[in-house]
N, C-alpha and C positions, 0 to 999 in steps of 0.2 A: 713684682713689687719689691722695691729696695728702700732702705733707709738713707736719707739724704741729709747731710749737715752742711751748714754754710758759715763762713767767716766774712764779715764786712760785706754781706749780700753777694758773696761769690762762693760758688760750690767749693766745699772743702773736701768732703769724703762722700763716697757711696759705698754702702755695705749691703751685701747680698749673701744669704737671704735676709729679708727684713725680720726684725725681732718683734714686730707688732703681732697682735692676736689674729687668728684666722678670720674672725668677724670683721676686724678693721681692714684687713687685706681684701676681703670680699667686697666691702663697701668702697674701698679705693678703686678696685677694678670696675665696679659698676659706675662710679662717678666718671672715671677716665673714659670708658666706652661711650657714655652719654655725651661727654664733651666733644669727642672726636666726631661722633655721628652728627652732632649739631652743625658741623661745618658744611654739611650737604653732600650730595652725590658727586662723584668724580674726584674726590680727594684721594691721594695715594701717598704712601711713604711711611716713614717712621715718625711717631709723635712722642715727644717727651712731655708727659703730663705731671706737673708739680702740684702737690696737695699738702694741706696742713692737717695734722691730726691733733685734736684737742684732748685735754685730760679725761673728758667724759667718753672718749672713743669716737666722737663724731668727726667726719671728714669734710673738708671744704676745699674747693678748687682754687688754686692760686694762678697758674698760667699753663698754656699749651704751647709748646715749641714744635712747629711743623717741620722737623728736621732731626737728623742724628743729634743727640744731646750729650753734653758733658757728663751727665749722670749715667750715661750708658756706655762709657768707654771701657768699663770692666768687661763687656761682652767680647772684646777682642781675644782675651785669654781664657775667659771663664765659661763661655757658652759654645754650643755646637755651631752656631752661625752668629757673627757679630752684627751690630746694628747698621754698619756701613753697607755690607753686602745686602742685608735685608732691605735697606732703603733703595738701593739701586735696582734690585729685582722688582720691588713694588712700583717704582716710578716708570720703569721700562716695560712693565707688563710681563716680566719673566715669571716662571714658576716660583712661588714663594718657598722659602726654605722650610723643610719639614721638621728640622731640629733646631730650636732656639733655646732649649732648656739648659740649665746649668750642667756643666760636665765636671765640676769640682764641688766639694762640700760647702765652701764658703769663699768669698772674695771681698777685698776692700780696695777701692780706687781712691788715691789721694792726689789732689792737685798741688803742684809746686807753683806758688804765686809769689812774685817779687814783692817784698815789703819796702823797698827803697828804689830810688832812681840811681842807676850807675851805668857808665859807658859800656862795660862788658856785662857779664852775667855770673860773676864769681860767686856771689852769695847764694843765689838759687842753685847754682851748679853743685856747690858743696852740700846743700840740703838734698838735692836730687841723688847725689852719690851715696849719702847716708841711707836714704830710704831704699835704694837699690841693693844695699848690703843685706837687707832682710831676706831670709830664706823664702823661696817661692816668688820673689819679686821680678817683675818685668817692667823696664822703664821706657818711656817715650819722651825724648827730648825734642822740643819743637824747633830748635835752631835759630831762635830769634837773636839778633845781633846785640841788642841792648836790653837792659832790664828797666822797667818803669813800675812805679808803685801800683799794685793791683793788676799787673799783667800776668796772665798765665804763661809760664815758661815750659812746663812739662807736666806729665802725670805718671804715676807708678801704680801698677796693679799687683797686689799680693794675693796669691791663691793658696788654699790649704784644704785638706780633706775634711776639716770640721772648724766650727767657730772657735772652739777651745784651742786648736792648733794654730789657727790664725792669730789669736791673741798672743800666743807664745812666740810666734814668728815676729810679731810687731813689738815685742817688749823692748827691744834695743832702740826703737825709734818712737816710743810712746809719747815723748815730749813733742815730737813733730805732728803726730796724729792727733793728740790732744782730745778734743771733744768728740772726735770721730771714732775713738776706740770702741770696738764692738763689745757687747757683753755676751759671754758664752751662753747659748741657749741650751737647755737641758737635752741630753742625748738619751738618758735612761729615765724611765718613769718607775719609781718605787712606790708601790701601792700595797695596802693591807686592808683586811676586812674590818678591823677594829683597832683603836688606839692601844688596846692591850697587847697587840702584836708588835708594837714599836720597839720594845727592848730587844726582841729578836731581829727585826728588820733593820735596826740601827747598824748592825754589823755589815749589812750590805752597803749602806750609805758610807760607812767608814772605809770600806774597800774601794769604793768609787772615788772618795776623796784622796785616798792614798795614791791613786793613779791620775789624779787631776781630771777626772771625767765629770762634767757638769750633769746634775740630775735634779729631779723634782721628787718630792715625797709627800704623800697625802693618804687619806683614808677613803676607800671606796668599797662600800659593802654591797655584795651581790644580792643579799636578801633584804636589807633595810633600805638601800638606796639604788634600786635596779635601774632607774632612769639615769642617775648620775653615772653608773657603771657603763651603760650603753654609750652615753655622750663621751665619756673619757676614752673608751676603747676606739670608737669610730673617729675621733678627732686626733688621736695620738700621732699617727703618721704625718698628717697634715701640719701638725705643730712642730715637726722636726725630730720627734723621738725616734730612736733606732731600735731600742730594746725596752721591754716592760718586764719588771720583776714584781711578781704578785705573791704576797704571803697571806695564808689563811689557815685557820684551825678548825677542827671538827668537820662539819659538813662543808668542806673547803671548795666551794664552787667558783670562787672568784678567778683563779688562774685559767680554768677551762673556759668559762664564759667569756672572759676577755680575749682569749685565743680565738674563740669562734667569731669575734667581732672585729678583729684587726688583722692586717697583713704582716704585722711586726712579729718577730720571735718573742715568745713569752716564756719566762723562767718561773717555775712554781716553787715556793718555799713552804713545805709543810710545817706549820707551827705546832710545837709541843703542847698538848692539852692535858688537863688534870684527869680526864676520864680514861683515856686509852694511850696516854703518853705520846700522842702525835701519830700513832699508827693509823687512826681514822683519817687524819689529815693527809697522810701519805697516800693511802688508797684512793681517797677522793680526787687527788690531783694526778697521780701517776696513771690511773686506769682510764685514759682518754680514748675515745673511739678513733678509728682510722680516719685520717683526713683533718684532724684537729690536734696537732702535736703541741705538747707542753714539755719543755725540758725541766725535769724535776730533780732537785738536789736532796740531800739527806735531811732528815727531820731536824729542824732548828738551825740548819747550816746556811744562814743567809749570807755569810761571808763568801762561801763558794759561789752563791748566786751572783754576787757582785763581781767576783773574779771571772766568772763565765761571761758576764755581760761585757767586761773589758776585752776578753778574747774575741767575742763576736764583733766588737767595734774595730779591733786591731786586725782581724783576719782578712784574708783575700785582698790584701793591698789597701784596706780601708784607711788605716792611719799608721804610717811607718813609725812615727815617734812613739805612739802608744804601744806598738808591737815591740819596739826596742825596750821600753820600760818593763813590759811583761817578760821579755827575755832576761833582763837583769834580775827581776823578781825570782824567776826560776833558778838562775845561777846562784843567787844569794841563798835560796832554800837548799840547793844541792851542797853548797859550801858549808852551810851550818851542819847538815847531817854528816858530811865527811869529817868535819872537825870533831863532832861528838863520837863518831866511830873510832877515830884515831885515839881519842882520849880514853875510851872504854878499853880498847885493845892494849893501851899502855899501862893503865893502873889496875885493870880487872874490875869485875862487877861489884864487889863489896865496897871497895874504895870509891868507885864512881857514884854509887847510890849514896854513900855517906857524905860525899862532897856536894852532891846535887840536891840533897834534901829529899829525894824521892825514895819511897819505900816499895819493896817488892810486894806484889799482891798475888793471891791465888784466885783463879777464876773457877767458880763452882758450876 
């Protein structure tokens, strides 16, 4: 399921994965399958099924194209098997490809359509070259001798490890992409057992903002809204989340229960309580049984949870740009400490404390 935009009734962009809800995507698949099945026995090949999604979430069939479709061109670069090979295999009765899934985090295909009649193709060629300058772009120029208004001259597919990185890569050509610019889907789910935990959990959100990681933030109580917790945890991966950060205090069951219900990594934040200063929260989260891991940070240290989520997203080749930002963050932290150390060594401890406004303290 992809998001499809059009200009003047001509395909403008295709964005994958679609930003629509899992419920809408499920209905879209159901309508598409019924439409193709209605063509009867013996049909074979790729079918491009266009649908309209209305504000209430309902899905209506628009048309069925019994062939490789413009909206599927992104599959050449972004999928294990592209639509053209899949079509030939199906029509010729060859074994169907086993891998048609996305092999990148996100992709956008944009058509280059001529807006004027001209003997050559100078104007669309300039537009094509600009889009091809985006990182991760692969261009397909169709070699048409002349440009006519409304004629498709080329298409470009831009791939990225995430929607957020895709948006970043398209920033230099956003005027050309226009209405097709994707909105970064949340990669991290920040949840808490009560809104009273928000002052603590906001530090996690701030860390994610600092690194440009899209996230969602909501309240999910393991004790007061167990059904909501189950639905959230089980749908998280399907909605595109990669990491869940769960904060809870006292009998802090939320992180562990969510970890039991999802395949995603869960980071637990023990929220400081008035009764036992968060020690109860820490023990509730960190003492998980074998087979249900929860990565637990220090009491009240939601910022570290956000930073750990960033590292999870950046690690193992997941997002090179994010990894680069994390490396810079670490370099900056090291430089700050080295500068302070040099200053302390230069002026001595008394002058350093006097200038910094910090006072020495005795630990009893």
